N, C-alpha and C positions, 0 to 999 in steps of 0.2 A: 397172076399165078403166084407173084411174090408175096402178095397179101394173104392169100390162102395159105402159103407155106409158114409165114409166120404166125397166122392164127392157130394153125396146128402146133408149131413149137410151143407157142405161149400157153396152150391150152394142156400140154403135157407137164409144164411148168405148174400151172394152176391147180391140175388135179392132184398131184403130189404135195402141193402146199396145203390144200383143203382136206384131203382125205389119206395122204400117206401115212399119217400118225395112227390111222384106226389099226394098223397091223402091230402096234406097239401099246396094248392096254396097260402096260406097266409105267409108261412114260408120264411124268408129270405134265399136266395141261399147261402151266405156264412155260415148260420148255418146248412142247408142241407149238405153241403160239409162236415162240421166237423163232423156232425152226422154219415155220411155215412163213413168216415174215420174211425171211432171209431168201427162200425159194420164191415168194411171190414178187420180190424184186425182179428177178428174171423174166417172170410172167409180163411184168408191166413193161419192162425193156424191150420186148417184143410185141405186145397187144397194141400199145400206143403207136409205134411205127406202122403196124399193119393197118389199125383203123384210119390214121391220117393219110397214109398212101393209098389205100383203095378209096378213101372219100374225096381227098382233095384232087385226086387225078380224074374224077368222075366217073371212075369205072363201078363204084356202088353208091346206093344211097345209104344214109345211116341205118334205116330199117333193113335194108338187105344185108349190111354188115352184121347186124345184132342177129338176125335169124340164122345167116349162115355160121355164126360163131355158135350159136345154141347147137346146131346140127354137129359142128366139128367137137363141141363139149362132150355131147352124148357120145359119139364115136369114140373118142378117146377115153371117156370114162368106162365105156362096155368093155373095151380091151384091157383097161386098169383093172376094173373089178373082176374079170376072169382070170387075167395073168399074174396079178399081183395080189391082190385079196383072196384069189381063190374061190371067188363066188360064182355060182350057177346061174346061167343065163335062162330066163324063163320066157314062155311065149308072150304073156302079156308086155313084157319089156321089149320084145321084137315089134309087136303091134305098135306100141308107144313111140318107138323110134320111127317106124314107118309113118305114123302121123305127123312127126316133127319134121320129116322128108318132103311131106306133102306141104309143109308150110312153106320151105325152101322153094318148092317149085311154083306155088302161088306167089310168093314175093318176087320172083323172076319173070313169070308170066305176063307178056303184055296183052292186055285184053283190050280191044278196040272196040 
């Protein structure tokens, strides 16, 4: 559970680092890059322990971590785009997200 919580927290920082500047079109690109780097430091400070803890404990394989992280990234991004960027969610985004969740299911399903 700790790994998942760290992944969620790191993805919040990552989303703001990558996409937060979109809300400020007049911000100079070099400033957006510097601000993003500062925010990304916190993302890495959470992501690395999440991945190391999940993998080194034997709880997750590297592939499971990556697929889980992608699903978390999309979850965080959908909320970010709706509430921060004020974008509309479309049906095809929901279908796409559902397909990623299927990827998570298949990554963790044990087929004998």
